[in-house]
GUTOR-111542 format. One line per 5 residues: number of its first residue (from 0); for each residue x, y, z of C-alpha. Coordinates in steps of 0.1 Angstrom, whole numbers, plus 5000, padded with zeros to 4 digits. Layout:
<kolkes>
NUM> X:Y:Z ~ ...
</kolkes>
This chain:
<kolkes>
0> 4684:1030:7490 ~ 4681:0995:7504 ~ 4669:0983:7537 ~ 4704:0975:7549 ~ 4717:1010:7541
5> 4688:1024:7561 ~ 4696:1003:7591 ~ 4733:1012:7590 ~ 4725:1049:7590 ~ 4701:1044:7619
10> 4728:1026:7640 ~ 4754:1053:7633 ~ 4729:1080:7643 ~ 4723:1063:7676 ~ 4761:1060:7682
15> 4766:1097:7676 ~ 4738:1106:7700 ~ 4753:1085:7728 ~ 4787:1100:7724 ~ 4774:1135:7727
20> 4755:1126:7758 ~ 4786:1112:7775 ~ 4807:1142:7766 ~ 4782:1165:7781 ~ 4781:1144:7813
25> 4819:1145:7817 ~ 4821:1183:7814 ~ 4794:1186:7841 ~ 4815:1164:7865 ~ 4847:1184:7859
30> 4829:1217:7868 ~ 4815:1202:7900 ~ 4850:1190:7911 ~ 4866:1224:7906 ~ 4838:1241:7926
35> 4841:1216:7955 ~ 4880:1220:7957 ~ 4878:1257:7959 ~ 4852:1256:7987 ~ 4874:1233:8009
40> 4905:1255:8005 ~ 4886:1286:8016 ~ 4876:1270:8049 ~ 4911:1258:8058 ~ 4929:1291:8054
45> 4907:1308:8079 ~ 4924:1289:8109 ~ 4960:1303:8104 ~ 4976:1336:8114 ~ 4980:1365:8091
50> 5018:1363:8093 ~ 5019:1328:8077 ~ 4992:1335:8052 ~ 5015:1345:8023 ~ 5038:1316:8028
55> 5010:1291:8029 ~ 4994:1307:7998 ~ 5026:1301:7979 ~ 5028:1265:7991 ~ 4992:1260:7983
60> 4996:1273:7948 ~ 5025:1250:7941 ~ 5006:1221:7955 ~ 4975:1230:7935 ~ 4995:1232:7903
65> 5009:1197:7909 ~ 4974:1184:7917 ~ 4959:1201:7887 ~ 4986:1185:7865 ~ 4979:1151:7879
70> 4942:1156:7876 ~ 4945:1168:7840 ~ 4967:1138:7832 ~ 4942:1115:7849 ~ 4912:1130:7831
75> 4929:1127:7797 ~ 4939:1092:7804 ~ 4903:1084:7814 ~ 4889:1100:7782 ~ 4911:1079:7760
80> 4901:1048:7778 ~ 4864:1057:7774 ~ 4868:1063:7737 ~ 4884:1030:7733 ~ 4856:1013:7752
85> 4830:1031:7731 ~ 4847:1021:7699 ~ 4847:0985:7710 ~ 4811:0986:7720 ~ 4800:1003:7687
90> 4818:0976:7668 ~ 4801:0950:7688 ~ 4767:0967:7682 ~ 4773:0968:7644 ~ 4781:0932:7644
95> 4754:0920:7668 ~ 4720:0927:7649 ~ 4709:0907:7618 ~ 4684:0912:7591 ~ 4661:0885:7604
100> 4660:0901:7639 ~ 4650:0937:7627 ~ 4613:0947:7631 ~ 4597:0970:7606 ~ 4573:0998:7613
105> 4535:0994:7610 ~ 4533:1014:7579 ~ 4558:0992:7562 ~ 4538:0960:7571 ~ 4506:0972:7553
110> 4494:0949:7525 ~ 4503:0958:7490 ~ 4478:0968:7464 ~ 4490:0940:7442 ~ 4476:0914:7466
115> 4440:0924:7457 ~ 4429:0905:7427 ~ 4393:0918:7420 ~ 4369:0944:7433 ~ 4331:0942:7425
120> 4313:0976:7422 ~ 4275:0979:7423 ~ 4259:0983:7389 ~ 4238:1014:7382 ~ 4201:1006:7381
125> 4186:1016:7348 ~ 4156:1040:7351 ~ 4123:1025:7340 ~ 4111:1036:7306 ~ 4089:1067:7306
130> 4053:1059:7298 ~ 4035:1077:7271 ~ 4003:1079:7291 ~ 3985:1111:7282 ~ 3967:1112:7316
135> 4001:1113:7334 ~ 4014:1140:7310 ~ 3985:1163:7313 ~ 3977:1157:7350 ~ 3973:1188:7371
140> 4007:1197:7386 ~ 4010:1227:7410 ~ 4043:1245:7413 ~ 4053:1260:7446 ~ 4052:1295:7429
145> 4019:1289:7412 ~ 3999:1322:7409 ~ 3965:1305:7407 ~ 3961:1298:7444 ~ 3927:1283:7441
150> 3943:1252:7426 ~ 3959:1244:7459 ~ 3927:1228:7470 ~ 3936:1199:7447 ~ 3968:1191:7464
155> 3952:1167:7489 ~ 3952:1139:7463 ~ 3916:1145:7450 ~ 3909:1146:7414 ~ 3889:1172:7396
160> 3858:1150:7397 ~ 3861:1146:7434 ~ 3864:1184:7439 ~ 3835:1190:7416 ~ 3812:1165:7433
165> 3821:1178:7468 ~ 3792:1199:7482 ~ 3799:1235:7490 ~ 3781:1233:7524 ~ 3796:1212:7552
170> 3789:1208:7589 ~ 3809:1228:7614 ~ 3808:1227:7652 ~ 3802:1264:7657 ~ 3776:1291:7650
175> 3780:1327:7638 ~ 3783:1351:7668 ~ 3791:1324:7694 ~ 3818:1326:7721 ~ 3846:1318:7696
180> 3835:1343:7670 ~ 3858:1370:7683 ~ 3888:1347:7681 ~ 3879:1336:7645 ~ 3875:1373:7634
185> 3909:1382:7650 ~ 3925:1354:7630 ~ 3909:1366:7598 ~ 3920:1402:7604 ~ 3955:1388:7610
190> 3955:1373:7576 ~ 3945:1407:7560 ~ 3973:1425:7580 ~ 3999:1399:7570 ~ 3990:1401:7533
195> 3991:1439:7534 ~ 4024:1440:7553 ~ 4042:1413:7532 ~ 4028:1423:7499 ~ 4017:1388:7491
200> 3982:1377:7481 ~ 3954:1371:7506 ~ 3952:1334:7495 ~ 3989:1329:7503 ~ 3985:1345:7537
205> 3954:1324:7544 ~ 3971:1291:7536 ~ 3997:1299:7562 ~ 3971:1302:7589 ~ 3943:1280:7577
210> 3943:1243:7568 ~ 3924:1250:7535 ~ 3908:1278:7516 ~ 3874:1264:7526 ~ 3880:1273:7563
215> 3891:1308:7551 ~ 3859:1312:7531 ~ 3839:1301:7561 ~ 3855:1328:7582 ~ 3848:1354:7554
220> 3811:1343:7554 ~ 3809:1348:7592 ~ 3825:1383:7589 ~ 3799:1393:7563 ~ 3770:1379:7584
225> 3782:1398:7615 ~ 3784:1430:7595 ~ 3748:1425:7583 ~ 3736:1419:7619 ~ 3753:1451:7630
230> 3738:1471:7601 ~ 3702:1458:7603 ~ 3698:1455:7640 ~ 3682:1428:7662 ~ 3653:1422:7639
235> 3676:1408:7612 ~ 3674:1370:7607 ~ 3703:1355:7587 ~ 3726:1325:7586 ~ 3738:1307:7617
240> 3764:1285:7600 ~ 3785:1288:7568 ~ 3767:1278:7536 ~ 3798:1274:7515 ~ 3787:1301:7489
245> 3821:1318:7488 ~ 3839:1285:7484 ~ 3815:1275:7456 ~ 3823:1308:7438 ~ 3860:1301:7442
250> 3855:1267:7425 ~ 3835:1284:7397 ~ 3863:1308:7391 ~ 3887:1279:7389 ~ 3865:1262:7363
255> 3854:1233:7386 ~ 3817:1228:7381 ~ 3794:1201:7392 ~ 3775:1185:7364 ~ 3738:1188:7370
260> 3723:1155:7380 ~ 3694:1143:7357 ~ 3660:1146:7373 ~ 3645:1115:7388 ~ 3616:1116:7363
265> 3641:1117:7333 ~ 3660:1087:7347 ~ 3627:1068:7351 ~ 3617:1077:7315 ~ 3650:1063:7302
270> 3645:1031:7320 ~ 3609:1026:7309 ~ 3602:1001:7281 ~ 3589:1013:7248 ~ 3553:1010:7239
275> 3538:1006:7274 ~ 3516:1030:7292 ~ 3526:1037:7328 ~ 3503:1054:7352 ~ 3521:1078:7375
280> 3509:1083:7411 ~ 3505:1119:7421 ~ 3531:1128:7448 ~ 3516:1133:7482 ~ 3539:1158:7498
285> 3530:1181:7526 ~ 3543:1216:7518 ~ 3560:1232:7548 ~ 3559:1269:7552 ~ 3594:1285:7548
290> 3609:1305:7576 ~ 3628:1338:7573 ~ 3662:1321:7569 ~ 3650:1300:7540 ~ 3636:1331:7523
295> 3669:1349:7527 ~ 3688:1320:7511 ~ 3664:1318:7482 ~ 3667:1355:7476 ~ 3705:1353:7476
300> 3704:1324:7451 ~ 3680:1344:7429 ~ 3702:1375:7429 ~ 3734:1355:7421 ~ 3716:1338:7392
305> 3704:1371:7379 ~ 3740:1385:7381 ~ 3754:1355:7362 ~ 3725:1357:7337 ~ 3717:1321:7345
310> 3688:1306:7325 ~ 3673:1292:7358 ~ 3668:1327:7372 ~ 3632:1328:7361 ~ 3624:1295:7378
315> 3642:1307:7410 ~ 3622:1339:7409 ~ 3589:1319:7407 ~ 3599:1297:7436 ~ 3609:1327:7457
320> 3575:1344:7450 ~ 3556:1313:7459 ~ 3576:1310:7491 ~ 3569:1346:7501 ~ 3532:1340:7495
325> 3533:1309:7517 ~ 3553:1327:7544 ~ 3527:1356:7545 ~ 3498:1332:7547 ~ 3510:1313:7577
330> 3499:1323:7611 ~ 3528:1334:7632 ~ 3522:1341:7669 ~ 3556:1357:7674 ~ 3549:1384:7647
335> 3529:1415:7656 ~ 3515:1436:7628 ~ 3516:1473:7637 ~ 3490:1497:7624 ~ 3480:1533:7629
340> 3464:1524:7662 ~ 3499:1517:7676 ~ 3516:1546:7659 ~ 3501:1574:7640 ~ 3531:1576:7617
345> 3519:1542:7602 ~ 3487:1557:7589 ~ 3477:1545:7554 ~ 3467:1580:7544 ~ 3488:1595:7516
350> 3518:1615:7526 ~ 3514:1645:7503 ~ 3536:1666:7525 ~ 3566:1648:7510 ~ 3579:1638:7476
355> 3604:1613:7465 ~ 3640:1623:7459 ~ 3647:1619:7421 ~ 3682:1607:7420 ~ 3700:1574:7421
360> 3708:1575:7458 ~ 3674:1587:7467 ~ 3657:1560:7447 ~ 3679:1533:7463 ~ 3673:1544:7498
365> 3637:1557:7494 ~ 3646:1592:7506 ~ 3619:1619:7506 ~ 3620:1657:7509 ~ 3595:1684:7517
370> 3567:1691:7492 ~ 3564:1728:7489 ~ 3531:1725:7470 ~ 3510:1712:7499 ~ 3473:1720:7502
375> 3455:1730:7533 ~ 3441:1694:7537 ~ 3477:1680:7535 ~ 3489:1704:7562 ~ 3461:1695:7585
380> 3467:1657:7579 ~ 3504:1662:7586 ~ 3496:1681:7618 ~ 3474:1653:7631 ~ 3499:1626:7622
385> 3529:1643:7639 ~ 3510:1655:7669 ~ 3527:1645:7701 ~ 3558:1634:7684 ~ 3588:1628:7707
390> 3610:1658:7709 ~ 3586:1682:7692 ~ 3599:1712:7673 ~ 3632:1712:7691 ~ 3640:1677:7679
395> 3631:1686:7644 ~ 3654:1716:7645 ~ 3682:1694:7659 ~ 3676:1670:7629 ~ 3679:1699:7605
400> 3712:1711:7621 ~ 3725:1675:7620 ~ 3718:1673:7582 ~ 3737:1706:7576 ~ 3774:1697:7574
405> 3784:1734:7572 ~ 3764:1746:7602 ~ 3780:1772:7624 ~ 3765:1784:7657 ~ 3765:1820:7646
410> 3736:1844:7642 ~ 3749:1856:7608 ~ 3750:1820:7595 ~ 3715:1814:7607 ~ 3702:1846:7591
415> 3718:1837:7558 ~ 3706:1801:7558 ~ 3672:1807:7574 ~ 3654:1791:7545 ~ 3675:1759:7546
420> 3672:1756:7584 ~ 3634:1762:7582 ~ 3629:1731:7560 ~ 3616:1701:7578 ~ 3635:1669:7577
425> 3612:1641:7568 ~ 3619:1604:7573 ~ 3613:1578:7546 ~ 3587:1551:7550 ~ 3613:1525:7559
430> 3626:1548:7587 ~ 3591:1554:7600 ~ 3585:1517:7602 ~ 3618:1511:7620 ~ 3609:1539:7645
435> 3575:1523:7651 ~ 3590:1489:7657 ~ 3617:1503:7680 ~ 3591:1522:7701 ~ 3569:1491:7702
440> 3598:1470:7715 ~ 3608:1496:7741 ~ 3572:1498:7754 ~ 3569:1460:7757 ~ 3602:1459:7777
445> 3589:1486:7800 ~ 3556:1468:7805 ~ 3573:1435:7812 ~ 3594:1451:7840 ~ 3567:1474:7854
450> 3560:1467:7891 ~ 3525:1482:7890 ~ 3511:1464:7859 ~ 3490:1432:7860 ~ 3504:1408:7834
455> 3474:1391:7818 ~ 3494:1368:7796 ~ 3510:1351:7825 ~ 3482:1360:7850 ~ 3508:1376:7873
460> 3496:1402:7898 ~ 3516:1435:7903 ~ 3547:1434:7924 ~ 3533:1462:7946 ~ 3508:1449:7973
465> 3472:1454:7965 ~ 3452:1468:7995 ~ 3420:1476:7978 ~ 3409:1467:7942 ~ 3383:1486:7921
470> 3373:1480:7885 ~ 3398:1503:7869 ~ 3421:1514:7897 ~ 3435:1500:7929 ~ 3451:1512:7962
475> 3486:1501:7972 ~ 3513:1512:7997 ~ 3543:1534:7988 ~ 3579:1521:7988 ~ 3600:1521:8019
480> 3612:1542:8036 ~ 3581:1563:8041 ~ 3582:1599:8050 ~ 3551:1597:8071 ~ 3534:1566:8085
485> 3502:1555:8068 ~ 3508:1567:8033 ~ 3493:1552:8002 ~ 3493:1552:7963 ~ 3463:1553:7939
490> 3472:1535:7907 ~ 3452:1529:7875 ~ 3452:1493:7864 ~ 3460:1502:7828 ~ 3495:1515:7821
495> 3493:1553:7815 ~ 3522:1577:7813 ~ 3504:1602:7835 ~ 3469:1606:7851 ~ 3458:1630:7823
500> 3456:1600:7800 ~ 3429:1584:7822 ~ 3393:1585:7811 ~ 3363:1597:7831 ~ 3356:1563:7847
505> 3391:1560:7859 ~ 3390:1595:7873 ~ 3358:1588:7891 ~ 3374:1559:7909 ~ 3405:1579:7917
510> 3383:1607:7933 ~ 3365:1580:7953 ~ 3398:1568:7967 ~ 3408:1604:7975 ~ 3376:1610:7994
515> 3379:1578:8014 ~ 3415:1585:8023 ~ 3407:1621:8034 ~ 3381:1607:8058 ~ 3405:1581:8071
520> 3432:1606:8079 ~ 3408:1632:8093 ~ 3395:1605:8116 ~ 3431:1601:8128 ~ 3435:1638:8133
525> 3457:1645:8103 ~ 3456:1664:8071 ~ 3465:1649:8037 ~ 3481:1660:8004 ~ 3482:1642:7970
530> 3508:1647:7944 ~ 3519:1633:7910 ~ 3553:1635:7895 ~ 3551:1631:7856 ~ 3583:1649:7847
535> 3597:1621:7825 ~ 3571:1610:7800 ~ 3597:1596:7776 ~ 3605:1568:7801 ~ 3569:1556:7800
540> 3564:1552:7837 ~ 3532:1539:7853 ~ 3512:1568:7865 ~ 3504:1569:7902 ~ 3490:1595:7927
545> 3510:1595:7960 ~ 3492:1601:7993 ~ 3510:1617:8023 ~ 3494:1624:8056 ~ 3505:1655:8075
550> 3497:1672:8108 ~ 3471:1699:8106 ~ 3495:1727:8113 ~ 3518:1716:8084 ~ 3488:1709:8061
555> 3478:1746:8063 ~ 3513:1758:8055 ~ 3521:1732:8028 ~ 3510:1754:7999 ~ 3536:1780:8009
560> 3563:1754:8010 ~ 3555:1740:7975 ~ 3550:1774:7960 ~ 3584:1786:7971 ~ 3601:1753:7958
565> 3583:1756:7924 ~ 3594:1792:7919 ~ 3631:1784:7925 ~ 3631:1750:7907 ~ 3642:1761:7872
570> 3656:1792:7854 ~ 3641:1826:7860 ~ 3630:1830:7824 ~ 3608:1802:7811 ~ 3583:1797:7783
575> 3555:1787:7807 ~ 3542:1801:7839 ~ 3561:1789:7869 ~ 3530:1780:7888 ~ 3496:1769:7875
580> 3470:1775:7903 ~ 3444:1748:7897 ~ 3428:1753:7930 ~ 3419:1789:7922 ~ 3406:1778:7888
585> 3384:1752:7904 ~ 3369:1779:7926 ~ 3364:1801:7895 ~ 3339:1776:7880 ~ 3360:1746:7866
590> 3353:1725:7897 ~ 3368:1690:7896 ~ 3379:1695:7860 ~ 3404:1723:7869 ~ 3434:1700:7868
595> 3424:1682:7836 ~ 3416:1715:7818 ~ 3447:1734:7829 ~ 3475:1709:7819 ~ 3480:1687:7788
600> 3491:1651:7788 ~ 3519:1657:7762 ~ 3539:1680:7785 ~ 3560:1668:7815 ~ 3546:1683:7847
605> 3543:1681:7885 ~ 3511:1687:7904 ~ 3501:1686:7941 ~ 3466:1686:7954 ~ 3458:1704:7987
610> 3420:1698:7982 ~ 3400:1674:7962 ~ 3396:1698:7932 ~ 3430:1714:7928 ~ 3463:1727:7940
615> 3495:1738:7923 ~ 3509:1727:7890 ~ 3543:1732:7872 ~ 3555:1725:7836 ~ 3589:1709:7836
620> 3608:1724:7807 ~ 3643:1711:7814 ~ 3640:1674:7826 ~ 3678:1672:7830 ~ 3677:1698:7858
625> 3647:1682:7875 ~ 3655:1660:7905 ~ 3656:1623:7897 ~ 3627:1601:7905 ~ 3604:1614:7933
630> 3631:1634:7950 ~ 3615:1668:7944 ~ 3584:1661:7966 ~ 3603:1640:7991 ~ 3627:1669:7998
635> 3599:1694:8004 ~ 3578:1670:8026 ~ 3609:1657:8044 ~ 3620:1692:8052 ~ 3585:1699:8066
640> 3586:1668:8088 ~ 3623:1671:8098 ~ 3632:1638:8083 ~ 3668:1627:8081 ~ 3685:1635:8048
645> 3695:1599:8042 ~ 3658:1588:8045 ~ 3647:1615:8021 ~ 3672:1604:7994 ~ 3665:1567:7997
650> 3638:1558:7971 ~ 3630:1522:7975 ~ 3614:1496:7953 ~ 3585:1472:7956 ~ 3594:1436:7962
655> 3573:1406:7955 ~ 3560:1388:7986 ~ 3540:1397:8017 ~ 3544:1432:8031 ~ 3540:1435:8068
660> 3524:1469:8065 ~ 3494:1456:8046 ~ 3476:1439:8075 ~ 3478:1470:8098 ~ 3467:1494:8070
665> 3437:1471:8061 ~ 3424:1472:8096 ~ 3423:1510:8096 ~ 3411:1512:8060 ~ 3382:1487:8063
670> 3358:1512:8078 ~ 3364:1537:8049 ~ 3369:1513:8020 ~ 3344:1522:7993 ~ 3353:1491:7972
675> 3333:1469:7996 ~ 3302:1482:7979 ~ 3314:1464:7947 ~ 3322:1431:7964 ~ 3296:1429:7991
680> 3268:1448:7974
</kolkes>
């Protein structure tokens, strides 16, 4: 089909479309004319009478027929003329356009592929020839699914030599146990949880959270160190920063080892010329005594060398022994050596009452058990050593129950296992030393915070105001609020748990203060009572005798008040007598020794003096039921004096600084102060 044929078909299609459009328009006009003519006839017929309607209809029908015939003839004539006109126009259209005037579509004007002569395509670059270098072939390559995760440390571009020469220890900006320790431990535990939940190895989980395995090993070192501190307590001295031991072990497992550097002397020998005698100067180095951290590190290296069966283990052992000797020889002011004078359990006498447990666990922990073949001398020695031990037999029985995993609080069980429960539980030497150290530390803490002690190391006087000072005791004022004006306290200078621990010289000065205070209050027209509350010896309080002045009428009835309170203080059935009447015993011949002969310093007690030589005493069997502090005596005396309950329950403290009560008390006390004899002669 040529271009001319295509153009003819296109013109014929346009002609046919125009003809159909005109035919449709003509039909539309004919329908409008018919509708308009019918509407006009309808309006004209309505103005005539009904009589002439039929006639007019006939005439109208005939007229309409003629008009319709004319219209039909006229329309047919017009259609023929239009067709002739369209034919002439179509003929003119076919003759008018020429080939040169026709315009082609855009897709027909596109350039032909034959017009392109040559297309240059880029040449493929030839790959460089593969080298036969053995180093490149056998170089360490780590696959993403490599199972040996320790090799990931080499991915930073370092060679094996660089990793081997890299020291295991490096500087970090934190210390073990600091403020960020909890965050680092939480991050480490998250690694363990992730590894357990996902089933992947710990190294994979660590590399997702840490920059390198070195940081992960440092966190593991800190975890081990914190566990050791928790196990061994405050006295343990360990590492403060990571030493890189775990990272070094990881490198050893990976086969990366540092070559030992030759000694300086060997290098010098290699450089020396042959045949010449060289005189060597003796090194002048000052040996510094190692500390506890250094000893711990040396011990760790020695144990690792022994486990690896390293040939240098003998040399490390020798160095460690020399360091221990140097450490023991040095004078350390911060270390206190405890002896039997501080604790009887540290006596150097042989412990024949026990024997070592002969099994693996017993040998490792140094456990001991009761020796049933003791002699009389061994029993006496044991009794002296354990005399006054905290807790007494009740504590020992509790220890036996704690060791029995099958214990049942039933009489039948106790009868069946009476032999096992009767055995004493003995502590090993290490536990005895730890107990002695703990007791010593607790006592030092109490002494440092005691308001009645004179601190000789810092030359600090007691917090309580000193009214009168003797050689072994001194007089001070009680804490506020006072139950009665003008009270006082007699205190020994040395820290004692109770007054029964005082010697004869201290008691002589205490009695002198009691005599002088009695004269002072009798001069004021008042009676006086003295009392001591030593119900809590385990707390190691500073012993003191409280002085309370009372009116004469209350001083006479005070024994009845205290007797009634002591009888109703504890349970009805007790192991000791409810009341120990030291005043009656003093009148029976004991005199001023009645108090010191009736009570023992190992037992918690309460005692009140109504006269110089004695009064009433009570053994406190259940310290948990005894009123706290000095509340027992304050309730009795406050009830006698009708003091307000809030004043009775308030037990104040001494405060450092000038007390306004001191000047007024000294003016009254100066006339009766017996210590003036010591100062003025």
